[in-house]
N, CA, C, O and CB atoms as a CASP TS submission, in Angstrom:
PFRMAT TS
TARGET T0000
AUTHOR 0000-0000-0000
METHOD Language model
MODEL 1
PARENT N/A
ATOM      1  N   UNK     1       7.045 -20.329  16.151  1.00  0.00           N
ATOM      2  CA  UNK     1       5.688 -19.875  14.743  1.00  0.00           C
ATOM      3  C   UNK     1       5.749 -20.921  13.945  1.00  0.00           C
ATOM      4  O   UNK     1       6.655 -21.749  14.042  1.00  0.00           O
ATOM      5  CB  UNK     1       5.952 -18.370  13.564  1.00  0.00           C
ATOM      6  N   UNK     2       4.920 -20.990  13.185  1.00  0.00           N
ATOM      7  CA  UNK     2       4.604 -21.786  12.128  1.00  0.00           C
ATOM      8  C   UNK     2       4.600 -21.909  10.556  1.00  0.00           C
ATOM      9  O   UNK     2       4.322 -21.095   9.675  1.00  0.00           O
ATOM     10  CB  UNK     2       3.772 -21.885  12.358  1.00  0.00           C
ATOM     11  N   UNK     3       4.826 -22.633  10.540  1.00  0.00           N
ATOM     12  CA  UNK     3       5.393 -21.888   8.444  1.00  0.00           C
ATOM     13  C   UNK     3       4.629 -21.356   7.886  1.00  0.00           C
ATOM     14  O   UNK     3       4.983 -20.632   6.956  1.00  0.00           O
ATOM     15  CB  UNK     3       5.720 -22.869   7.048  1.00  0.00           C
ATOM     16  N   UNK     4       3.505 -21.466   8.160  1.00  0.00           N
ATOM     17  CA  UNK     4       2.681 -20.795   7.152  1.00  0.00           C
ATOM     18  C   UNK     4       2.266 -18.864   7.760  1.00  0.00           C
ATOM     19  O   UNK     4       1.769 -17.822   7.333  1.00  0.00           O
ATOM     20  CB  UNK     4       1.065 -21.993   7.016  1.00  0.00           C
ATOM     21  N   UNK     5       2.979 -19.517   9.141  1.00  0.00           N
ATOM     22  CA  UNK     5       2.428 -17.677   9.858  1.00  0.00           C
ATOM     23  C   UNK     5       3.745 -16.821   9.170  1.00  0.00           C
ATOM     24  O   UNK     5       3.666 -15.613   8.944  1.00  0.00           O
ATOM     25  CB  UNK     5       2.498 -17.425  12.323  1.00  0.00           C
ATOM     26  N   UNK     6       4.947 -17.618   8.877  1.00  0.00           N
ATOM     27  CA  UNK     6       6.301 -17.092   7.920  1.00  0.00           C
ATOM     28  C   UNK     6       5.978 -16.729   7.436  1.00  0.00           C
ATOM     29  O   UNK     6       6.166 -15.513   7.440  1.00  0.00           O
ATOM     30  CB  UNK     6       7.191 -17.552   7.254  1.00  0.00           C
ATOM     31  N   UNK     7       5.207 -17.244   6.548  1.00  0.00           N
ATOM     32  CA  UNK     7       5.146 -17.405   5.403  1.00  0.00           C
ATOM     33  C   UNK     7       4.330 -16.176   4.349  1.00  0.00           C
ATOM     34  O   UNK     7       4.604 -15.689   3.253  1.00  0.00           O
ATOM     35  CB  UNK     7       4.634 -18.668   5.441  1.00  0.00           C
ATOM     36  N   UNK     8       2.802 -15.937   5.700  1.00  0.00           N
ATOM     37  CA  UNK     8       2.488 -14.801   5.794  1.00  0.00           C
ATOM     38  C   UNK     8       2.703 -13.505   6.045  1.00  0.00           C
ATOM     39  O   UNK     8       2.086 -12.570   5.534  1.00  0.00           O
ATOM     40  CB  UNK     8       2.099 -14.914   6.092  1.00  0.00           C
ATOM     41  N   UNK     9       3.867 -13.414   7.089  1.00  0.00           N
ATOM     42  CA  UNK     9       4.332 -12.759   7.545  1.00  0.00           C
ATOM     43  C   UNK     9       5.973 -12.260   5.267  1.00  0.00           C
ATOM     44  O   UNK     9       6.100 -11.345   4.454  1.00  0.00           O
ATOM     45  CB  UNK     9       4.711 -13.709   9.528  1.00  0.00           C
ATOM     46  N   UNK    10       6.414 -13.216   5.447  1.00  0.00           N
ATOM     47  CA  UNK    10       7.110 -12.966   4.274  1.00  0.00           C
ATOM     48  C   UNK    10       6.475 -12.132   3.397  1.00  0.00           C
ATOM     49  O   UNK    10       7.033 -11.057   3.177  1.00  0.00           O
ATOM     50  CB  UNK    10       7.407 -14.064   3.650  1.00  0.00           C
ATOM     51  N   UNK    11       5.163 -12.431   2.696  1.00  0.00           N
ATOM     52  CA  UNK    11       4.407 -11.795   2.150  1.00  0.00           C
ATOM     53  C   UNK    11       4.139 -10.422   1.842  1.00  0.00           C
ATOM     54  O   UNK    11       4.438  -9.756   0.852  1.00  0.00           O
ATOM     55  CB  UNK    11       3.799 -12.127   2.512  1.00  0.00           C
ATOM     56  N   UNK    12       3.276 -10.020   3.289  1.00  0.00           N
ATOM     57  CA  UNK    12       2.902  -9.367   3.349  1.00  0.00           C
ATOM     58  C   UNK    12       4.020  -7.856   4.276  1.00  0.00           C
ATOM     59  O   UNK    12       3.662  -6.727   4.614  1.00  0.00           O
ATOM     60  CB  UNK    12       1.786 -10.053   3.637  1.00  0.00           C
ATOM     61  N   UNK    13       5.235  -8.476   4.392  1.00  0.00           N
ATOM     62  CA  UNK    13       6.659  -7.042   3.991  1.00  0.00           C
ATOM     63  C   UNK    13       7.142  -6.851   2.984  1.00  0.00           C
ATOM     64  O   UNK    13       7.737  -5.854   2.574  1.00  0.00           O
ATOM     65  CB  UNK    13       8.005  -7.053   4.554  1.00  0.00           C
ATOM     66  N   UNK    14       6.802  -8.312   2.249  1.00  0.00           N
ATOM     67  CA  UNK    14       7.365  -7.860   0.983  1.00  0.00           C
ATOM     68  C   UNK    14       5.914  -6.507  -0.394  1.00  0.00           C
ATOM     69  O   UNK    14       5.995  -5.568  -1.187  1.00  0.00           O
ATOM     70  CB  UNK    14       7.833  -9.859   0.183  1.00  0.00           C
ATOM     71  N   UNK    15       4.950  -7.351   0.186  1.00  0.00           N
ATOM     72  CA  UNK    15       3.806  -6.142  -0.511  1.00  0.00           C
ATOM     73  C   UNK    15       4.091  -4.245   0.262  1.00  0.00           C
ATOM     74  O   UNK    15       3.970  -3.118  -0.219  1.00  0.00           O
ATOM     75  CB  UNK    15       1.686  -6.881   0.142  1.00  0.00           C
ATOM     76  N   UNK    16       4.526  -4.816   1.716  1.00  0.00           N
ATOM     77  CA  UNK    16       4.503  -3.591   1.840  1.00  0.00           C
ATOM     78  C   UNK    16       5.665  -2.720   0.911  1.00  0.00           C
ATOM     79  O   UNK    16       5.546  -1.567   0.497  1.00  0.00           O
ATOM     80  CB  UNK    16       4.589  -3.437   3.254  1.00  0.00           C
ATOM     81  N   UNK    17       7.254  -4.000   0.653  1.00  0.00           N
ATOM     82  CA  UNK    17       7.985  -2.612   0.362  1.00  0.00           C
ATOM     83  C   UNK    17       7.819  -2.526  -0.829  1.00  0.00           C
ATOM     84  O   UNK    17       8.771  -2.109  -1.489  1.00  0.00           O
ATOM     85  CB  UNK    17       9.438  -2.405   0.669  1.00  0.00           C
ATOM     86  N   UNK    18       6.357  -2.947  -1.631  1.00  0.00           N
ATOM     87  CA  UNK    18       6.645  -2.695  -3.543  1.00  0.00           C
ATOM     88  C   UNK    18       5.938  -1.870  -3.128  1.00  0.00           C
ATOM     89  O   UNK    18       6.524  -0.788  -3.137  1.00  0.00           O
ATOM     90  CB  UNK    18       6.211  -3.717  -5.095  1.00  0.00           C
ATOM     91  N   UNK    19       4.507  -1.775  -2.587  1.00  0.00           N
ATOM     92  CA  UNK    19       3.008  -0.896  -2.063  1.00  0.00           C
ATOM     93  C   UNK    19       4.489   0.732  -1.970  1.00  0.00           C
ATOM     94  O   UNK    19       4.604   1.607  -2.827  1.00  0.00           O
ATOM     95  CB  UNK    19       1.804  -1.810   0.364  1.00  0.00           C
ATOM     96  N   UNK    20       5.441   0.583  -0.530  1.00  0.00           N
ATOM     97  CA  UNK    20       6.006   1.912  -0.146  1.00  0.00           C
ATOM     98  C   UNK    20       6.930   1.923  -1.760  1.00  0.00           C
ATOM     99  O   UNK    20       6.535   2.900  -2.395  1.00  0.00           O
ATOM    100  CB  UNK    20       7.078   1.923   1.657  1.00  0.00           C
ATOM    101  N   UNK    21       7.934   1.186  -2.502  1.00  0.00           N
ATOM    102  CA  UNK    21       8.178   1.613  -3.355  1.00  0.00           C
ATOM    103  C   UNK    21       7.879   3.139  -4.847  1.00  0.00           C
ATOM    104  O   UNK    21       8.414   4.084  -5.427  1.00  0.00           O
ATOM    105  CB  UNK    21       8.090   0.670  -3.325  1.00  0.00           C
ATOM    106  N   UNK    22       6.122   1.990  -4.671  1.00  0.00           N
ATOM    107  CA  UNK    22       5.030   2.220  -5.462  1.00  0.00           C
ATOM    108  C   UNK    22       5.262   3.702  -5.582  1.00  0.00           C
ATOM    109  O   UNK    22       5.862   4.213  -6.528  1.00  0.00           O
ATOM    110  CB  UNK    22       3.616   1.732  -4.873  1.00  0.00           C
ATOM    111  N   UNK    23       4.616   4.534  -4.296  1.00  0.00           N
ATOM    112  CA  UNK    23       4.260   4.878  -3.860  1.00  0.00           C
ATOM    113  C   UNK    23       5.507   6.138  -3.927  1.00  0.00           C
ATOM    114  O   UNK    23       5.241   7.311  -4.190  1.00  0.00           O
ATOM    115  CB  UNK    23       3.717   4.088  -3.064  1.00  0.00           C
ATOM    116  N   UNK    24       6.915   5.618  -3.631  1.00  0.00           N
ATOM    117  CA  UNK    24       7.489   7.214  -3.761  1.00  0.00           C
ATOM    118  C   UNK    24       7.517   7.198  -5.215  1.00  0.00           C
ATOM    119  O   UNK    24       7.139   8.311  -5.580  1.00  0.00           O
ATOM    120  CB  UNK    24       9.153   7.644  -3.016  1.00  0.00           C
ATOM    121  N   UNK    25       7.763   6.527  -6.131  1.00  0.00           N
ATOM    122  CA  UNK    25       8.434   6.395  -7.608  1.00  0.00           C
ATOM    123  C   UNK    25       6.857   7.369  -8.251  1.00  0.00           C
ATOM    124  O   UNK    25       7.147   8.208  -9.104  1.00  0.00           O
ATOM    125  CB  UNK    25       8.779   4.185  -8.359  1.00  0.00           C
ATOM    126  N   UNK    26       5.289   7.274  -7.877  1.00  0.00           N
ATOM    127  CA  UNK    26       4.485   7.577  -8.143  1.00  0.00           C
ATOM    128  C   UNK    26       4.968   9.458  -7.554  1.00  0.00           C
ATOM    129  O   UNK    26       5.277  10.297  -8.400  1.00  0.00           O
ATOM    130  CB  UNK    26       3.372   6.530  -7.647  1.00  0.00           C
ATOM    131  N   UNK    27       4.943   9.716  -6.391  1.00  0.00           N
ATOM    132  CA  UNK    27       5.136  11.158  -6.127  1.00  0.00           C
ATOM    133  C   UNK    27       6.517  11.412  -6.898  1.00  0.00           C
ATOM    134  O   UNK    27       6.803  12.593  -6.699  1.00  0.00           O
ATOM    135  CB  UNK    27       5.186  11.541  -4.428  1.00  0.00           C
ATOM    136  N   UNK    28       7.389  10.868  -7.610  1.00  0.00           N
ATOM    137  CA  UNK    28       8.644  12.059  -7.844  1.00  0.00           C
ATOM    138  C   UNK    28       7.729  11.921  -8.958  1.00  0.00           C
ATOM    139  O   UNK    28       6.816  11.637  -8.183  1.00  0.00           O
ATOM    140  CB  UNK    28      10.643  11.870  -7.910  1.00  0.00           C
ATOM    141  N   UNK    29       7.257  11.879  -9.903  1.00  0.00           N
ATOM    142  CA  UNK    29       6.691  11.549 -11.487  1.00  0.00           C
ATOM    143  C   UNK    29       5.632  12.758 -11.273  1.00  0.00           C
ATOM    144  O   UNK    29       5.392  13.596 -12.142  1.00  0.00           O
ATOM    145  CB  UNK    29       5.867   9.659 -11.901  1.00  0.00           C
ATOM    146  N   UNK    30       5.181  12.735 -10.305  1.00  0.00           N
ATOM    147  CA  UNK    30       3.903  14.261  -9.811  1.00  0.00           C
ATOM    148  C   UNK    30       4.716  15.158  -9.903  1.00  0.00           C
ATOM    149  O   UNK    30       4.818  16.081 -10.711  1.00  0.00           O
ATOM    150  CB  UNK    30       3.077  14.477  -8.089  1.00  0.00           C
ATOM    151  N   UNK    31       5.324  14.855  -9.012  1.00  0.00           N
ATOM    152  CA  UNK    31       6.115  16.139  -8.431  1.00  0.00           C
ATOM    153  C   UNK    31       7.438  17.197  -9.736  1.00  0.00           C
ATOM    154  O   UNK    31       8.053  18.257  -9.854  1.00  0.00           O
ATOM    155  CB  UNK    31       7.183  15.247  -6.894  1.00  0.00           C
ATOM    156  N   UNK    32       7.161  15.880 -10.402  1.00  0.00           N
ATOM    157  CA  UNK    32       7.975  16.347 -11.642  1.00  0.00           C
ATOM    158  C   UNK    32       7.340  17.317 -12.951  1.00  0.00           C
ATOM    159  O   UNK    32       7.783  18.309 -13.530  1.00  0.00           O
ATOM    160  CB  UNK    32       8.437  15.008 -12.272  1.00  0.00           C
ATOM    161  N   UNK    33       6.135  16.542 -13.096  1.00  0.00           N
ATOM    162  CA  UNK    33       4.795  17.014 -14.296  1.00  0.00           C
ATOM    163  C   UNK    33       4.717  17.826 -14.334  1.00  0.00           C
ATOM    164  O   UNK    33       4.481  18.352 -13.247  1.00  0.00           O
ATOM    165  CB  UNK    33       3.519  16.819 -14.345  1.00  0.00           C
ATOM    166  N   UNK    34       4.825  18.785 -15.576  1.00  0.00           N
ATOM    167  CA  UNK    34       4.512  20.051 -14.925  1.00  0.00           C
ATOM    168  C   UNK    34       2.969  20.765 -15.540  1.00  0.00           C
ATOM    169  O   UNK    34       3.014  20.703 -16.769  1.00  0.00           O
ATOM    170  CB  UNK    34       5.893  21.083 -15.231  1.00  0.00           C
ATOM    171  N   UNK    35       2.001  21.237 -15.192  1.00  0.00           N
ATOM    172  CA  UNK    35       0.837  21.189 -15.554  1.00  0.00           C
ATOM    173  C   UNK    35       0.283  22.378 -16.673  1.00  0.00           C
ATOM    174  O   UNK    35       0.177  23.595 -16.820  1.00  0.00           O
ATOM    175  CB  UNK    35       0.193  21.159 -14.334  1.00  0.00           C
ATOM    176  N   UNK    36       0.039  21.181 -17.280  1.00  0.00           N
ATOM    177  CA  UNK    36      -0.474  21.800 -18.347  1.00  0.00           C
ATOM    178  C   UNK    36      -1.660  23.205 -17.997  1.00  0.00           C
ATOM    179  O   UNK    36      -1.909  23.466 -16.819  1.00  0.00           O
ATOM    180  CB  UNK    36      -1.124  20.549 -19.152  1.00  0.00           C
ATOM    181  N   UNK    37      -1.977  23.600 -18.545  1.00  0.00           N
ATOM    182  CA  UNK    37      -2.856  25.099 -18.355  1.00  0.00           C
ATOM    183  C   UNK    37      -3.703  24.664 -19.454  1.00  0.00           C
ATOM    184  O   UNK    37      -4.771  25.146 -19.077  1.00  0.00           O
ATOM    185  CB  UNK    37      -1.985  26.843 -18.614  1.00  0.00           C
ATOM    186  N   UNK    38      -3.961  24.083 -20.557  1.00  0.00           N
ATOM    187  CA  UNK    38      -5.208  24.221 -21.155  1.00  0.00           C
ATOM    188  C   UNK    38      -5.243  23.342 -21.064  1.00  0.00           C
ATOM    189  O   UNK    38      -5.307  24.019 -22.090  1.00  0.00           O
ATOM    190  CB  UNK    38      -5.599  24.697 -22.185  1.00  0.00           C
ATOM    191  N   UNK    39      -5.311  21.469 -20.812  1.00  0.00           N
ATOM    192  CA  UNK    39      -6.046  20.525 -20.511  1.00  0.00           C
ATOM    193  C   UNK    39      -6.851  20.436 -19.462  1.00  0.00           C
ATOM    194  O   UNK    39      -6.892  21.154 -18.463  1.00  0.00           O
ATOM    195  CB  UNK    39      -5.466  19.728 -20.502  1.00  0.00           C
ATOM    196  N   UNK    40      -7.659  19.266 -19.824  1.00  0.00           N
ATOM    197  CA  UNK    40      -8.703  18.866 -19.162  1.00  0.00           C
ATOM    198  C   UNK    40      -8.028  18.221 -17.804  1.00  0.00           C
ATOM    199  O   UNK    40      -6.895  17.759 -17.668  1.00  0.00           O
ATOM    200  CB  UNK    40      -9.593  17.902 -20.069  1.00  0.00           C
ATOM    201  N   UNK    41      -9.335  18.369 -16.628  1.00  0.00           N
ATOM    202  CA  UNK    41      -8.472  17.533 -15.386  1.00  0.00           C
ATOM    203  C   UNK    41      -9.431  16.596 -16.082  1.00  0.00           C
ATOM    204  O   UNK    41     -10.493  16.656 -16.703  1.00  0.00           O
ATOM    205  CB  UNK    41      -8.480  17.909 -13.366  1.00  0.00           C
ATOM    206  N   UNK    42      -8.193  15.346 -15.522  1.00  0.00           N
ATOM    207  CA  UNK    42      -8.657  14.383 -15.772  1.00  0.00           C
ATOM    208  C   UNK    42      -9.575  13.266 -14.514  1.00  0.00           C
ATOM    209  O   UNK    42      -9.386  13.243 -13.298  1.00  0.00           O
ATOM    210  CB  UNK    42      -7.556  13.965 -16.380  1.00  0.00           C
ATOM    211  N   UNK    43     -10.341  12.622 -15.142  1.00  0.00           N
ATOM    212  CA  UNK    43     -11.079  12.064 -13.877  1.00  0.00           C
ATOM    213  C   UNK    43     -10.378  10.800 -12.898  1.00  0.00           C
ATOM    214  O   UNK    43     -10.065   9.630 -13.116  1.00  0.00           O
ATOM    215  CB  UNK    43     -12.490  11.491 -14.460  1.00  0.00           C
ATOM    216  N   UNK    44     -10.355  11.152 -12.442  1.00  0.00           N
ATOM    217  CA  UNK    44      -9.730   9.930 -10.498  1.00  0.00           C
ATOM    218  C   UNK    44     -10.360   8.449 -11.264  1.00  0.00           C
ATOM    219  O   UNK    44     -11.562   8.443 -11.528  1.00  0.00           O
ATOM    220  CB  UNK    44     -11.259  10.470  -7.992  1.00  0.00           C
ATOM    221  N   UNK    45      -9.408   7.050 -11.651  1.00  0.00           N
ATOM    222  CA  UNK    45      -9.768   6.262 -12.615  1.00  0.00           C
ATOM    223  C   UNK    45      -9.890   4.735 -11.756  1.00  0.00           C
ATOM    224  O   UNK    45      -9.534   4.686 -10.578  1.00  0.00           O
ATOM    225  CB  UNK    45      -8.654   6.392 -13.891  1.00  0.00           C
ATOM    226  N   UNK    46     -10.370   3.639 -12.392  1.00  0.00           N
ATOM    227  CA  UNK    46     -10.489   3.538 -11.480  1.00  0.00           C
ATOM    228  C   UNK    46      -8.834   2.538 -10.556  1.00  0.00           C
ATOM    229  O   UNK    46      -9.041   1.673  -9.705  1.00  0.00           O
ATOM    230  CB  UNK    46     -11.929   3.078 -11.628  1.00  0.00           C
ATOM    231  N   UNK    47      -7.805   2.827 -10.871  1.00  0.00           N
ATOM    232  CA  UNK    47      -6.918   2.462  -9.643  1.00  0.00           C
ATOM    233  C   UNK    47      -6.554   2.543  -8.856  1.00  0.00           C
ATOM    234  O   UNK    47      -6.148   1.680  -8.078  1.00  0.00           O
ATOM    235  CB  UNK    47      -6.387   2.358  -9.489  1.00  0.00           C
ATOM    236  N   UNK    48      -6.595   4.561  -8.731  1.00  0.00           N
ATOM    237  CA  UNK    48      -6.975   5.306  -7.845  1.00  0.00           C
ATOM    238  C   UNK    48      -7.253   4.608  -6.259  1.00  0.00           C
ATOM    239  O   UNK    48      -8.397   4.202  -6.054  1.00  0.00           O
ATOM    240  CB  UNK    48      -8.089   5.901  -8.474  1.00  0.00           C
ATOM    241  N   UNK    49      -6.468   4.500  -5.408  1.00  0.00           N
ATOM    242  CA  UNK    49      -6.388   4.116  -4.408  1.00  0.00           C
ATOM    243  C   UNK    49      -6.961   4.898  -3.150  1.00  0.00           C
ATOM    244  O   UNK    49      -6.038   5.691  -2.967  1.00  0.00           O
ATOM    245  CB  UNK    49      -5.296   3.869  -4.430  1.00  0.00           C
ATOM    246  N   UNK    50      -7.555   5.074  -2.528  1.00  0.00           N
ATOM    247  CA  UNK    50      -7.398   5.321  -1.347  1.00  0.00           C
ATOM    248  C   UNK    50      -6.872   5.738   0.146  1.00  0.00           C
ATOM    249  O   UNK    50      -7.179   5.247   1.232  1.00  0.00           O
ATOM    250  CB  UNK    50      -7.521   5.011  -1.447  1.00  0.00           C
ATOM    251  N   UNK    51      -6.251   6.479  -0.069  1.00  0.00           N
ATOM    252  CA  UNK    51      -5.624   5.852   1.137  1.00  0.00           C
ATOM    253  C   UNK    51      -5.396   5.755   2.893  1.00  0.00           C
ATOM    254  O   UNK    51      -4.483   5.560   3.696  1.00  0.00           O
ATOM    255  CB  UNK    51      -4.818   6.030   0.824  1.00  0.00           C
ATOM    256  N   UNK    52      -6.665   5.990   2.882  1.00  0.00           N
ATOM    257  CA  UNK    52      -7.373   6.230   3.956  1.00  0.00           C
ATOM    258  C   UNK    52      -7.757   4.621   4.087  1.00  0.00           C
ATOM    259  O   UNK    52      -7.480   4.052   5.143  1.00  0.00           O
ATOM    260  CB  UNK    52      -8.593   7.423   3.777  1.00  0.00           C
ATOM    261  N   UNK    53      -8.217   4.097   3.311  1.00  0.00           N
ATOM    262  CA  UNK    53      -9.145   2.693   2.968  1.00  0.00           C
ATOM    263  C   UNK    53      -7.328   1.576   2.904  1.00  0.00           C
ATOM    264  O   UNK    53      -7.256   0.434   3.358  1.00  0.00           O
ATOM    265  CB  UNK    53     -10.482   2.897   0.718  1.00  0.00           C
ATOM    266  N   UNK    54      -5.926   2.458   2.131  1.00  0.00           N
ATOM    267  CA  UNK    54      -5.582   1.209   2.485  1.00  0.00           C
ATOM    268  C   UNK    54      -4.111   0.710   3.614  1.00  0.00           C
ATOM    269  O   UNK    54      -3.131  -0.034   3.583  1.00  0.00           O
ATOM    270  CB  UNK    54      -5.463   0.692   1.104  1.00  0.00           C
ATOM    271  N   UNK    55      -4.944   1.927   4.755  1.00  0.00           N
ATOM    272  CA  UNK    55      -4.265   2.551   5.751  1.00  0.00           C
ATOM    273  C   UNK    55      -4.608   1.454   6.582  1.00  0.00           C
ATOM    274  O   UNK    55      -3.956   0.568   7.134  1.00  0.00           O
ATOM    275  CB  UNK    55      -4.633   4.028   6.177  1.00  0.00           C
ATOM    276  N   UNK    56      -6.090   1.823   6.509  1.00  0.00           N
ATOM    277  CA  UNK    56      -7.615   0.800   7.297  1.00  0.00           C
ATOM    278  C   UNK    56      -6.851  -0.727   6.913  1.00  0.00           C
ATOM    279  O   UNK    56      -5.862  -1.266   7.410  1.00  0.00           O
ATOM    280  CB  UNK    56      -9.825   1.036   6.140  1.00  0.00           C
ATOM    281  N   UNK    57      -7.546  -1.050   6.077  1.00  0.00           N
ATOM    282  CA  UNK    57      -6.732  -2.678   5.419  1.00  0.00           C
ATOM    283  C   UNK    57      -5.485  -3.104   5.988  1.00  0.00           C
ATOM    284  O   UNK    57      -5.583  -4.274   6.359  1.00  0.00           O
ATOM    285  CB  UNK    57      -6.240  -2.624   3.757  1.00  0.00           C
ATOM    286  N   UNK    58      -4.032  -2.474   6.261  1.00  0.00           N
ATOM    287  CA  UNK    58      -2.754  -2.423   6.990  1.00  0.00           C
ATOM    288  C   UNK    58      -2.708  -2.550   8.190  1.00  0.00           C
ATOM    289  O   UNK    58      -1.933  -3.379   8.668  1.00  0.00           O
ATOM    290  CB  UNK    58      -2.142  -1.450   6.851  1.00  0.00           C
ATOM    291  N   UNK    59      -3.839  -1.463   9.327  1.00  0.00           N
ATOM    292  CA  UNK    59      -3.815  -1.722  10.381  1.00  0.00           C
ATOM    293  C   UNK    59      -4.596  -3.100  11.000  1.00  0.00           C
ATOM    294  O   UNK    59      -4.415  -3.857  11.954  1.00  0.00           O
ATOM    295  CB  UNK    59      -4.131  -0.637  10.783  1.00  0.00           C
ATOM    296  N   UNK    60      -5.327  -3.004  10.167  1.00  0.00           N
ATOM    297  CA  UNK    60      -6.598  -4.438  10.130  1.00  0.00           C
ATOM    298  C   UNK    60      -5.640  -6.002  10.102  1.00  0.00           C
ATOM    299  O   UNK    60      -5.583  -6.927  10.912  1.00  0.00           O
ATOM    300  CB  UNK    60      -7.829  -4.365   8.166  1.00  0.00           C
ATOM    301  N   UNK    61      -5.129  -5.825   9.095  1.00  0.00           N
ATOM    302  CA  UNK    61      -3.680  -7.065   8.486  1.00  0.00           C
ATOM    303  C   UNK    61      -2.548  -7.355  10.273  1.00  0.00           C
ATOM    304  O   UNK    61      -2.523  -8.221  11.148  1.00  0.00           O
ATOM    305  CB  UNK    61      -2.075  -5.702   6.601  1.00  0.00           C
ATOM    306  N   UNK    62      -1.752  -5.965   9.976  1.00  0.00           N
ATOM    307  CA  UNK    62      -1.458  -6.083  11.059  1.00  0.00           C
ATOM    308  C   UNK    62      -1.577  -6.250  12.923  1.00  0.00           C
ATOM    309  O   UNK    62      -0.824  -6.470  13.871  1.00  0.00           O
ATOM    310  CB  UNK    62      -1.204  -5.664  10.704  1.00  0.00           C
ATOM    311  N   UNK    63      -3.132  -5.964  12.644  1.00  0.00           N
ATOM    312  CA  UNK    63      -4.303  -6.515  14.513  1.00  0.00           C
ATOM    313  C   UNK    63      -4.030  -7.857  14.265  1.00  0.00           C
ATOM    314  O   UNK    63      -3.926  -8.638  15.211  1.00  0.00           O
ATOM    315  CB  UNK    63      -6.658  -6.231  14.706  1.00  0.00           C
ATOM    316  N   UNK    64      -3.883  -8.276  12.951  1.00  0.00           N
ATOM    317  CA  UNK    64      -4.134 -10.089  13.245  1.00  0.00           C
ATOM    318  C   UNK    64      -3.413 -10.483  13.128  1.00  0.00           C
ATOM    319  O   UNK    64      -3.356 -11.562  13.717  1.00  0.00           O
ATOM    320  CB  UNK    64      -4.857 -11.013  12.656  1.00  0.00           C
ATOM    321  N   UNK    65      -2.382 -10.159  12.454  1.00  0.00           N
ATOM    322  CA  UNK    65      -0.641 -11.230  12.707  1.00  0.00           C
ATOM    323  C   UNK    65      -0.198 -11.185  14.119  1.00  0.00           C
ATOM    324  O   UNK    65       0.222 -12.152  14.755  1.00  0.00           O
ATOM    325  CB  UNK    65       0.995 -10.496  11.766  1.00  0.00           C
ATOM    326  N   UNK    66      -0.367  -9.630  14.671  1.00  0.00           N
ATOM    327  CA  UNK    66      -0.135  -9.809  16.386  1.00  0.00           C
ATOM    328  C   UNK    66      -0.878 -11.243  16.946  1.00  0.00           C
ATOM    329  O   UNK    66      -0.420 -12.384  17.012  1.00  0.00           O
ATOM    330  CB  UNK    66      -0.977  -8.319  17.328  1.00  0.00           C
ATOM    331  N   UNK    67      -2.035 -10.774  17.271  1.00  0.00           N
ATOM    332  CA  UNK    67      -3.162 -11.810  17.622  1.00  0.00           C
ATOM    333  C   UNK    67      -2.450 -12.338  17.279  1.00  0.00           C
ATOM    334  O   UNK    67      -1.363 -12.191  17.838  1.00  0.00           O
ATOM    335  CB  UNK    67      -4.502 -12.034  17.230  1.00  0.00           C
ATOM    336  N   UNK    68      -2.520 -13.067  16.424  1.00  0.00           N
ATOM    337  CA  UNK    68      -1.913 -15.066  15.610  1.00  0.00           C
ATOM    338  C   UNK    68       0.369 -15.337  16.322  1.00  0.00           C
ATOM    339  O   UNK    68       1.184 -16.259  16.306  1.00  0.00           O
ATOM    340  CB  UNK    68      -1.844 -14.720  12.201  1.00  0.00           C
ATOM    341  N   UNK    69       0.348 -13.938  16.774  1.00  0.00           N
ATOM    342  CA  UNK    69       1.976 -14.251  16.818  1.00  0.00           C
ATOM    343  C   UNK    69       1.710 -14.196  18.911  1.00  0.00           C
ATOM    344  O   UNK    69       2.378 -15.060  19.478  1.00  0.00           O
ATOM    345  CB  UNK    69       3.427 -12.467  15.707  1.00  0.00           C
ATOM    346  N   UNK    70       1.044 -13.497  19.644  1.00  0.00           N
ATOM    347  CA  UNK    70       0.835 -13.770  20.762  1.00  0.00           C
ATOM    348  C   UNK    70      -0.527 -15.186  21.084  1.00  0.00           C
ATOM    349  O   UNK    70      -0.526 -15.920  22.072  1.00  0.00           O
ATOM    350  CB  UNK    70       0.581 -12.312  21.268  1.00  0.00           C
ATOM    351  N   UNK    71      -1.528 -15.224  19.970  1.00  0.00           N
ATOM    352  CA  UNK    71      -1.461 -17.022  20.769  1.00  0.00           C
ATOM    353  C   UNK    71      -0.746 -17.991  20.356  1.00  0.00           C
ATOM    354  O   UNK    71      -0.379 -18.772  21.234  1.00  0.00           O
ATOM    355  CB  UNK    71      -2.695 -17.869  20.735  1.00  0.00           C
ATOM    356  N   UNK    72      -0.380 -18.231  19.161  1.00  0.00           N
ATOM    357  CA  UNK    72       0.799 -19.321  18.545  1.00  0.00           C
ATOM    358  C   UNK    72       2.570 -19.022  19.902  1.00  0.00           C
ATOM    359  O   UNK    72       3.601 -19.670  19.723  1.00  0.00           O
ATOM    360  CB  UNK    72       1.266 -18.533  16.131  1.00  0.00           C
TER
END
């Protein structure tokens, strides 16, 4: 396996770990937060991520890596 593929796999692994940690912390914050009955619901921000889109991108990246590993 080439050095660039190994480096890319390490970067992908690190990004996935960071994503998983972020999801866990955001979920914990949302569970702790008490709903304010008198507040106006906030609109989704530009930073909100679509989980289906993220899953699709990750599936695509994994498929590409698997293809590279089979070829190499």
